N, CA, C and O atoms as CSV, one atom per row, in Angstrom:
chain,resi,resn,atom,element,x,y,z
A,1,MET,N,N,122.283,-29.893,290.017
A,1,MET,CA,C,123.211,-29.562,290.478
A,1,MET,C,C,123.235,-28.832,291.729
A,1,MET,O,O,122.336,-28.037,292.001
A,2,PRO,N,N,124.357,-29.088,292.625
A,2,PRO,CA,C,123.972,-28.436,294.080
A,2,PRO,C,C,123.544,-26.793,294.183
A,2,PRO,O,O,123.847,-25.885,293.409
A,3,GLU,N,N,122.975,-26.760,295.048
A,3,GLU,CA,C,122.430,-25.382,295.038
A,3,GLU,C,C,123.542,-24.231,295.156
A,3,GLU,O,O,123.128,-23.077,295.053
A,4,ASN,N,N,124.997,-24.445,295.375
A,4,ASN,CA,C,125.847,-23.236,295.455
A,4,ASN,C,C,126.605,-23.040,294.113
A,4,ASN,O,O,127.394,-22.137,293.833
A,5,GLY,N,N,126.005,-24.569,292.987
A,5,GLY,CA,C,126.431,-24.488,291.765
A,5,GLY,C,C,127.832,-25.091,291.528
A,5,GLY,O,O,128.614,-24.888,290.599
A,6,LYS,N,N,127.952,-25.965,292.720
A,6,LYS,CA,C,129.165,-26.490,292.144
A,6,LYS,C,C,129.670,-27.806,291.805
A,6,LYS,O,O,129.592,-28.812,292.510
A,7,MET,N,N,130.074,-27.727,290.923
A,7,MET,CA,C,129.922,-29.627,290.348
A,7,MET,C,C,131.206,-30.258,291.044
A,7,MET,O,O,132.327,-29.750,291.045
A,8,PHE,N,N,130.910,-31.223,291.520
A,8,PHE,CA,C,131.726,-32.158,292.062
A,8,PHE,C,C,132.511,-32.906,291.121
A,8,PHE,O,O,131.714,-33.525,290.415
A,9,LYS,N,N,133.648,-33.136,290.787
A,9,LYS,CA,C,134.394,-34.351,290.030
A,9,LYS,C,C,134.383,-35.434,289.904
A,9,LYS,O,O,134.259,-35.744,291.089
A,10,PRO,N,N,134.416,-36.410,289.348
A,10,PRO,CA,C,134.314,-37.495,289.429
A,10,PRO,C,C,135.514,-38.431,290.188
A,10,PRO,O,O,136.672,-38.100,289.934
A,11,LEU,N,N,135.368,-39.223,290.820
A,11,LEU,CA,C,136.647,-39.834,291.495
A,11,LEU,C,C,137.066,-41.045,290.284
A,11,LEU,O,O,136.231,-41.350,289.432
A,12,ASP,N,N,138.443,-41.689,290.312
A,12,ASP,CA,C,138.605,-42.633,289.674
A,12,ASP,C,C,137.978,-43.606,290.310
A,12,ASP,O,O,138.179,-43.528,291.522
A,13,PRO,N,N,137.314,-44.476,290.007
A,13,PRO,CA,C,137.126,-45.743,290.948
A,13,PRO,C,C,138.454,-46.617,291.742
A,13,PRO,O,O,138.838,-46.968,292.858
A,14,LEU,N,N,138.934,-46.691,289.848
A,14,LEU,CA,C,140.419,-47.608,290.390
A,14,LEU,C,C,141.005,-47.443,291.467
A,14,LEU,O,O,141.307,-48.402,292.177
A,15,LEU,N,N,141.274,-46.193,291.787
A,15,LEU,CA,C,141.741,-45.226,292.848
A,15,LEU,C,C,140.798,-45.287,294.488
A,15,LEU,O,O,141.073,-45.422,295.680
A,16,HIS,N,N,139.977,-45.157,293.914
A,16,HIS,CA,C,139.072,-45.024,295.382
A,16,HIS,C,C,139.056,-45.821,296.567
A,16,HIS,O,O,138.738,-45.470,297.703
A,17,SER,N,N,139.579,-47.347,296.015
A,17,SER,CA,C,140.134,-48.636,296.753
A,17,SER,C,C,140.826,-48.165,297.726
A,17,SER,O,O,141.700,-47.328,297.504
A,18,GLU,N,N,140.557,-48.620,298.987
A,18,GLU,CA,C,141.516,-48.164,299.786
A,18,GLU,C,C,142.877,-48.339,300.020
A,18,GLU,O,O,143.710,-47.535,300.436
A,19,LEU,N,N,143.001,-49.725,299.631
A,19,LEU,CA,C,144.296,-50.700,299.574
A,19,LEU,C,C,145.106,-50.229,297.623
A,19,LEU,O,O,146.321,-50.378,297.491
A,20,ARG,N,N,144.578,-49.910,296.851
A,20,ARG,CA,C,144.966,-49.250,295.762
A,20,ARG,C,C,145.601,-47.824,295.774
A,20,ARG,O,O,146.384,-47.307,294.976
A,21,LEU,N,N,145.052,-47.359,296.872
A,21,LEU,CA,C,144.804,-45.574,296.742
A,21,LEU,C,C,146.425,-45.841,298.095
A,21,LEU,O,O,147.327,-45.041,297.846
A,22,ALA,N,N,146.641,-46.502,298.936
A,22,ALA,CA,C,147.920,-46.466,299.678
A,22,ALA,C,C,148.841,-47.378,299.003
A,22,ALA,O,O,149.830,-47.737,299.643
A,23,VAL,N,N,148.696,-47.759,297.952
A,23,VAL,CA,C,149.955,-48.646,297.404
A,23,VAL,C,C,150.290,-46.899,296.114
A,23,VAL,O,O,151.267,-46.468,295.501
A,24,MET,N,N,149.307,-46.599,296.235
A,24,MET,CA,C,149.707,-45.389,294.800
A,24,MET,C,C,150.449,-44.515,295.782
A,24,MET,O,O,151.673,-44.465,295.659
A,25,SER,N,N,149.687,-43.600,297.043
A,25,SER,CA,C,150.472,-43.138,297.587
A,25,SER,C,C,151.813,-43.279,298.335
A,25,SER,O,O,152.423,-42.416,298.965
A,26,ILE,N,N,152.089,-44.412,298.144
A,26,ILE,CA,C,153.331,-45.120,298.639
A,26,ILE,C,C,154.422,-44.595,297.392
A,26,ILE,O,O,155.454,-43.941,297.546
A,27,LEU,N,N,153.907,-45.042,296.294
A,27,LEU,CA,C,154.830,-45.431,294.983
A,27,LEU,C,C,154.847,-43.524,294.566
A,27,LEU,O,O,155.809,-42.944,294.063
A,28,ILE,N,N,153.893,-43.062,294.841
A,28,ILE,CA,C,153.646,-41.474,294.235
A,28,ILE,C,C,155.289,-40.836,295.442
A,28,ILE,O,O,155.881,-39.837,295.033
A,29,ASP,N,N,155.608,-41.254,296.271
A,29,ASP,CA,C,156.849,-40.910,297.005
A,29,ASP,C,C,157.868,-41.515,296.712
A,29,ASP,O,O,158.915,-40.964,296.373
A,30,ALA,N,N,157.692,-42.727,296.806
A,30,ALA,CA,C,158.857,-43.417,296.783
A,30,ALA,C,C,159.487,-44.001,295.380
A,30,ALA,O,O,160.600,-44.496,295.202
A,31,GLU,N,N,158.477,-43.798,294.492
A,31,GLU,CA,C,158.769,-44.189,292.394
A,31,GLU,C,C,158.619,-45.775,292.862
A,31,GLU,O,O,157.584,-46.325,292.487
A,32,SER,N,N,159.615,-46.613,293.697
A,32,SER,CA,C,159.570,-48.027,293.595
A,32,SER,C,C,159.277,-48.502,294.539
A,32,SER,O,O,159.362,-47.801,295.548
A,33,ALA,N,N,158.832,-49.793,294.666
A,33,ALA,CA,C,159.138,-50.378,296.228
A,33,ALA,C,C,158.592,-51.879,296.206
A,33,ALA,O,O,157.448,-52.135,295.830
A,34,ASP,N,N,159.177,-52.508,296.485
A,34,ASP,CA,C,159.262,-54.068,296.640
A,34,ASP,C,C,157.958,-54.740,297.579
A,34,ASP,O,O,157.766,-54.322,298.721
A,35,PHE,N,N,157.220,-55.658,297.064
A,35,PHE,CA,C,156.297,-56.819,297.469
A,35,PHE,C,C,156.333,-56.568,299.120
A,35,PHE,O,O,155.517,-56.090,299.908
A,36,VAL,N,N,157.193,-56.923,299.209
A,36,VAL,CA,C,157.276,-56.965,300.992
A,36,VAL,C,C,157.191,-55.744,301.818
A,36,VAL,O,O,156.677,-55.776,302.936
A,37,TYR,N,N,157.771,-54.470,301.202
A,37,TYR,CA,C,157.422,-53.648,301.638
A,37,TYR,C,C,156.082,-52.734,301.776
A,37,TYR,O,O,155.637,-52.069,302.711
A,38,LEU,N,N,155.613,-52.989,300.411
A,38,LEU,CA,C,154.289,-52.881,300.253
A,38,LEU,C,C,153.130,-53.220,300.985
A,38,LEU,O,O,152.200,-52.464,301.264
A,39,LYS,N,N,153.329,-55.130,301.449
A,39,LYS,CA,C,152.991,-55.573,302.105
A,39,LYS,C,C,152.696,-55.028,303.688
A,39,LYS,O,O,151.610,-54.990,304.267
A,40,ALA,N,N,153.906,-54.657,304.144
A,40,ALA,CA,C,154.699,-54.438,305.443
A,40,ALA,C,C,153.569,-52.950,305.611
A,40,ALA,O,O,152.681,-52.908,306.462
A,41,GLU,N,N,153.762,-52.175,304.926
A,41,GLU,CA,C,152.857,-50.801,305.192
A,41,GLU,C,C,151.700,-50.305,305.208
A,41,GLU,O,O,151.237,-49.305,305.756
A,42,THR,N,N,151.083,-51.431,304.274
A,42,THR,CA,C,149.618,-51.258,303.990
A,42,THR,C,C,148.816,-52.351,304.748
A,42,THR,O,O,147.594,-52.202,304.738
A,43,GLY,N,N,149.441,-53.680,305.556
A,43,GLY,CA,C,149.024,-54.118,306.193
A,43,GLY,C,C,147.898,-55.741,305.458
A,43,GLY,O,O,147.160,-56.567,305.996
A,44,ALA,N,N,148.322,-55.504,304.136
A,44,ALA,CA,C,147.394,-56.062,303.471
A,44,ALA,C,C,147.714,-57.777,303.456
A,44,ALA,O,O,148.786,-58.119,303.955
A,45,THR,N,N,146.948,-58.686,302.982
A,45,THR,CA,C,147.221,-59.895,302.771
A,45,THR,C,C,147.992,-60.227,301.815
A,45,THR,O,O,148.042,-59.322,300.982
A,46,SER,N,N,148.712,-61.244,301.510
A,46,SER,CA,C,149.640,-61.410,300.267
A,46,SER,C,C,148.861,-61.527,299.123
A,46,SER,O,O,149.232,-60.999,298.075
A,47,GLY,N,N,147.812,-62.163,299.200
A,47,GLY,CA,C,146.845,-62.382,297.807
A,47,GLY,C,C,146.223,-61.278,297.921
A,47,GLY,O,O,146.201,-60.868,296.760
A,48,ASN,N,N,145.345,-60.012,298.991
A,48,ASN,CA,C,145.066,-59.347,298.883
A,48,ASN,C,C,145.695,-58.408,297.684
A,48,ASN,O,O,145.138,-58.176,296.610
A,49,LEU,N,N,147.149,-57.856,298.166
A,49,LEU,CA,C,147.968,-57.067,297.512
A,49,LEU,C,C,147.887,-57.621,296.137
A,49,LEU,O,O,147.475,-57.106,295.097
A,50,SER,N,N,148.324,-58.665,296.358
A,50,SER,CA,C,148.365,-59.505,294.332
A,50,SER,C,C,147.678,-58.499,293.458
A,50,SER,O,O,147.986,-57.582,292.697
A,51,VAL,N,N,146.269,-59.281,294.064
A,51,VAL,CA,C,144.861,-58.854,292.824
A,51,VAL,C,C,144.613,-57.787,293.150
A,51,VAL,O,O,143.791,-57.483,292.286
A,52,GLN,N,N,144.729,-56.766,293.911
A,52,GLN,CA,C,145.002,-55.106,293.980
A,52,GLN,C,C,146.378,-54.470,293.074
A,52,GLN,O,O,146.382,-53.326,292.621
A,53,LEU,N,N,147.591,-55.505,292.904
A,53,LEU,CA,C,148.870,-55.084,292.029
A,53,LEU,C,C,148.252,-55.036,290.646
A,53,LEU,O,O,148.275,-54.087,289.862
A,54,ASP,N,N,147.691,-56.240,290.483
A,54,ASP,CA,C,147.379,-56.963,288.909
A,54,ASP,C,C,146.202,-55.372,288.386
A,54,ASP,O,O,146.170,-54.951,287.230
A,55,LYS,N,N,145.661,-54.972,289.146
A,55,LYS,CA,C,144.198,-54.097,288.609
A,55,LYS,C,C,144.939,-52.969,288.059
A,55,LYS,O,O,144.882,-52.591,286.889
A,56,LEU,N,N,145.882,-52.283,289.318
A,56,LEU,CA,C,147.004,-51.204,288.409
A,56,LEU,C,C,147.702,-51.385,287.809
A,56,LEU,O,O,147.998,-50.409,287.120
A,57,GLN,N,N,148.555,-52.721,287.535
A,57,GLN,CA,C,149.163,-52.918,286.219
A,57,GLN,C,C,148.235,-53.139,284.963
A,57,GLN,O,O,148.639,-52.901,283.825
A,58,GLN,N,N,147.437,-53.434,285.134
A,58,GLN,CA,C,146.445,-53.474,284.228
A,58,GLN,C,C,145.645,-52.676,283.438
A,58,GLN,O,O,145.180,-53.044,282.360
A,59,ALA,N,N,145.426,-51.319,284.067
A,59,ALA,CA,C,145.312,-50.045,284.326
A,59,ALA,C,C,146.450,-49.193,283.600
A,59,ALA,O,O,146.166,-48.196,282.936
A,60,GLY,N,N,147.293,-49.488,283.709
A,60,GLY,CA,C,149.113,-48.829,283.342
A,60,GLY,C,C,149.467,-47.966,284.114
A,60,GLY,O,O,150.043,-46.933,283.771
A,61,TYR,N,N,149.049,-48.403,285.724
A,61,TYR,CA,C,148.935,-46.859,286.581
A,61,TYR,C,C,150.422,-47.417,287.259
A,61,TYR,O,O,151.213,-46.655,287.814
A,62,ILE,N,N,150.604,-48.644,287.128
A,62,ILE,CA,C,152.065,-49.188,288.214
A,62,ILE,C,C,152.772,-50.520,286.617
A,62,ILE,O,O,152.078,-51.040,285.744
A,63,GLU,N,N,153.927,-50.621,286.778
A,63,GLU,CA,C,154.574,-51.887,286.372
A,63,GLU,C,C,155.182,-52.348,287.666
A,63,GLU,O,O,155.585,-51.936,288.753
A,64,VAL,N,N,154.995,-53.632,286.808
A,64,VAL,CA,C,155.556,-54.799,287.768
A,64,VAL,C,C,156.944,-55.582,287.628
A,64,VAL,O,O,156.903,-56.181,286.553
A,65,THR,N,N,157.963,-55.779,288.180
A,65,THR,CA,C,158.540,-56.309,287.568
A,65,THR,C,C,159.231,-57.550,288.787
A,65,THR,O,O,159.494,-57.469,289.987
A,66,LYS,N,N,159.353,-58.793,287.646
A,66,LYS,CA,C,159.713,-59.980,289.079
A,66,LYS,C,C,161.143,-60.563,288.837
A,66,LYS,O,O,161.433,-61.052,287.746
A,67,GLY,N,N,162.263,-60.488,290.142
A,67,GLY,CA,C,163.240,-61.395,289.772
A,67,GLY,C,C,163.925,-62.315,291.184
A,67,GLY,O,O,163.476,-63.155,291.965
A,68,PHE,N,N,164.781,-61.865,291.057
A,68,PHE,CA,C,165.672,-62.047,292.128
A,68,PHE,C,C,166.281,-61.252,293.188
A,68,PHE,O,O,166.865,-60.319,292.638
A,69,LYS,N,N,166.406,-61.194,294.368
A,69,LYS,CA,C,167.530,-60.667,295.454
A,69,LYS,C,C,168.148,-61.453,295.810
A,69,LYS,O,O,167.596,-62.127,296.679
A,70,GLY,N,N,169.719,-61.928,295.400
A,70,GLY,CA,C,170.439,-63.254,295.402
A,70,GLY,C,C,169.607,-63.703,295.151
A,70,GLY,O,O,168.940,-63.175,294.261
A,71,LYS,N,N,168.829,-65.716,296.151
A,71,LYS,CA,C,168.209,-66.389,295.786
A,71,LYS,C,C,166.900,-65.955,296.122
A,71,LYS,O,O,166.080,-66.755,295.672
A,72,MET,N,N,166.255,-64.800,296.868
A,72,MET,CA,C,164.662,-65.135,296.909
A,72,MET,C,C,164.175,-64.044,295.667
A,72,MET,O,O,164.722,-63.030,295.231
A,73,PRO,N,N,162.799,-64.783,295.282
A,73,PRO,CA,C,161.986,-64.196,294.451
A,73,PRO,C,C,161.984,-62.539,295.313
A,73,PRO,O,O,161.951,-62.298,296.520
A,74,GLN,N,N,162.034,-61.592,294.106
A,74,GLN,CA,C,161.446,-60.575,294.342
A,74,GLN,C,C,160.581,-59.462,293.583
A,74,GLN,O,O,161.181,-58.874,292.682
A,75,THR,N,N,159.377,-59.127,293.801
A,75,THR,CA,C,158.680,-58.030,293.323
A,75,THR,C,C,158.394,-56.855,293.169
A,75,THR,O,O,157.411,-56.393,293.749
A,76,VAL,N,N,158.883,-56.373,292.661
A,76,VAL,CA,C,159.168,-54.701,292.338
A,76,VAL,C,C,157.920,-53.843,291.710
A,76,VAL,O,O,157.919,-54.004,290.490
A,77,CYS,N,N,156.945,-53.056,292.106
A,77,CYS,CA,C,156.403,-51.852,291.750
A,77,CYS,C,C,157.536,-50.895,291.626
A,77,CYS,O,O,158.708,-50.746,291.969
A,78,ARG,N,N,156.527,-50.295,290.923
A,78,ARG,CA,C,157.045,-49.158,289.767
A,78,ARG,C,C,156.125,-47.613,289.601
A,78,ARG,O,O,156.569,-47.453,288.464
A,79,ILE,N,N,155.457,-46.690,289.747
A,79,ILE,CA,C,154.578,-46.077,289.425
A,79,ILE,C,C,154.812,-45.464,287.751
A,79,ILE,O,O,155.833,-45.018,287.227
A,80,THR,N,N,154.004,-45.574,287.427
A,80,THR,CA,C,154.183,-45.408,285.425
A,80,THR,C,C,154.143,-43.675,285.650
A,80,THR,O,O,154.275,-43.235,286.792
A,81,ASP,N,N,153.931,-42.635,284.351
A,81,ASP,CA,C,153.479,-41.501,284.257
A,81,ASP,C,C,152.045,-41.586,284.193
A,81,ASP,O,O,151.243,-40.754,284.616
A,82,LYS,N,N,151.771,-42.843,283.533
A,82,LYS,CA,C,150.114,-42.585,283.415
A,82,LYS,C,C,149.464,-42.685,284.780
A,82,LYS,O,O,148.350,-42.233,285.045
A,83,GLY,N,N,150.391,-43.422,285.754
A,83,GLY,CA,C,150.060,-43.798,287.000
A,83,GLY,C,C,149.913,-42.231,287.939
A,83,GLY,O,O,148.918,-41.878,288.572
A,84,LYS,N,N,151.040,-41.575,287.812
A,84,LYS,CA,C,151.269,-40.522,288.292
A,84,LYS,C,C,150.119,-39.665,288.357
A,84,LYS,O,O,149.511,-39.353,289.380
A,85,ASP,N,N,149.798,-39.203,286.820
A,85,ASP,CA,C,148.636,-38.441,285.744
A,85,ASP,C,C,147.367,-38.429,286.693
A,85,ASP,O,O,146.832,-37.385,287.064
A,86,ALA,N,N,146.907,-39.796,287.075
A,86,ALA,CA,C,146.276,-40.607,287.383
A,86,ALA,C,C,145.939,-40.061,289.014
A,86,ALA,O,O,144.839,-39.612,289.336
A,87,PHE,N,N,146.891,-40.170,289.783
A,87,PHE,CA,C,146.582,-39.914,291.310
A,87,PHE,C,C,146.390,-38.582,291.215
A,87,PHE,O,O,145.424,-38.094,291.802
A,88,ALA,N,N,147.536,-37.512,290.236
A,88,ALA,CA,C,147.302,-36.343,290.625
A,88,ALA,C,C,145.622,-35.791,290.105
A,88,ALA,O,O,145.147,-34.888,290.793
A,89,ALA,N,N,145.026,-36.156,289.293
A,89,ALA,CA,C,143.703,-36.270,289.108
A,89,ALA,C,C,142.943,-36.448,289.774
A,89,ALA,O,O,141.935,-35.745,289.704
A,90,TYR,N,N,143.049,-37.522,290.799
A,90,TYR,CA,C,142.112,-38.231,292.049
A,90,TYR,C,C,142.388,-37.026,293.185
A,90,TYR,O,O,141.485,-36.718,293.962
A,91,VAL,N,N,143.517,-36.457,293.222
A,91,VAL,CA,C,143.835,-35.894,294.039
A,91,VAL,C,C,142.804,-34.396,293.991
A,91,VAL,O,O,142.002,-33.918,294.793
A,92,GLU,N,N,143.261,-34.003,292.720
A,92,GLU,CA,C,142.522,-32.505,292.383
A,92,GLU,C,C,140.985,-32.902,292.378
A,92,GLU,O,O,140.335,-31.975,292.861
A,93,ALA,N,N,140.079,-34.114,291.943
A,93,ALA,CA,C,139.056,-34.428,292.276
A,93,ALA,C,C,138.583,-34.601,293.873
A,93,ALA,O,O,137.464,-34.301,294.289
A,94,LEU,N,N,139.528,-35.077,294.570
A,94,LEU,CA,C,138.731,-35.145,295.909
A,94,LEU,C,C,138.765,-33.737,296.488
A,94,LEU,O,O,137.856,-33.454,297.267
A,95,ARG,N,N,139.690,-32.811,296.215
A,95,ARG,CA,C,139.643,-31.687,296.461
A,95,ARG,C,C,138.347,-31.098,295.956
A,95,ARG,O,O,137.863,-30.204,296.650
A,96,SER,N,N,137.896,-31.351,295.180
A,96,SER,CA,C,136.757,-30.438,295.221
A,96,SER,C,C,135.396,-30.773,295.784
A,96,SER,O,O,134.382,-30.111,295.565
A,97,TYR,N,N,135.460,-31.763,296.464
A,97,TYR,CA,C,134.783,-32.343,297.696
A,97,TYR,C,C,135.289,-31.478,299.053
A,97,TYR,O,O,134.451,-31.027,299.834
A,98,ILE,N,N,136.338,-31.339,299.205
A,98,ILE,CA,C,136.776,-30.838,300.210
A,98,ILE,C,C,136.689,-29.226,300.530
A,98,ILE,O,O,136.374,-28.602,301.543
A,99,SER,N,N,136.939,-28.991,299.745
A,99,SER,CA,C,137.148,-27.365,299.406
A,99,SER,C,C,136.262,-26.327,300.289
A,99,SER,O,O,135.036,-26.226,300.273
A,100,THR,N,N,136.961,-25.766,300.873
A,100,THR,CA,C,136.452,-24.585,301.881
A,100,THR,C,C,135.453,-23.480,301.430
A,100,THR,O,O,134.639,-22.854,302.110
A,101,ASP,N,N,135.843,-23.380,299.577
A,101,ASP,CA,C,135.177,-21.964,299.220
A,101,ASP,C,C,134.045,-22.714,299.275
A,101,ASP,O,O,134.280,-23.912,299.432
A,102,LYS,N,N,132.521,-22.321,299.172
A,102,LYS,CA,C,131.493,-22.193,299.243
A,102,LYS,C,C,130.857,-21.788,298.504
A,102,LYS,O,O,129.645,-21.719,298.704
A,103,GLY,N,N,131.580,-21.247,297.047
A,103,GLY,CA,C,130.721,-20.689,296.273
A,103,GLY,C,C,131.118,-19.332,295.912
A,103,GLY,O,O,130.403,-18.656,295.173
């Protein structure tokens, strides 16, 4: 235990990835976003973004819907309640590391 007696909350390893955290940060505000938008906002490659979205989907943090917009394929990602809770817990845990209260 640290000298000041403060215990740090564990950080969700799934959200501790820069790209997955960026996606969740976008979705927490937007509720949903399509693949093209997420790719542009994060600067990720299509392959890397696909892999990271799959990990978030497998964890139940996002829902992924594939369809068409006109004749063009469209993938839309939406944050789930579980994802919102996980993001809130991650932010709270992070606060335990950056708190200005030193004991």
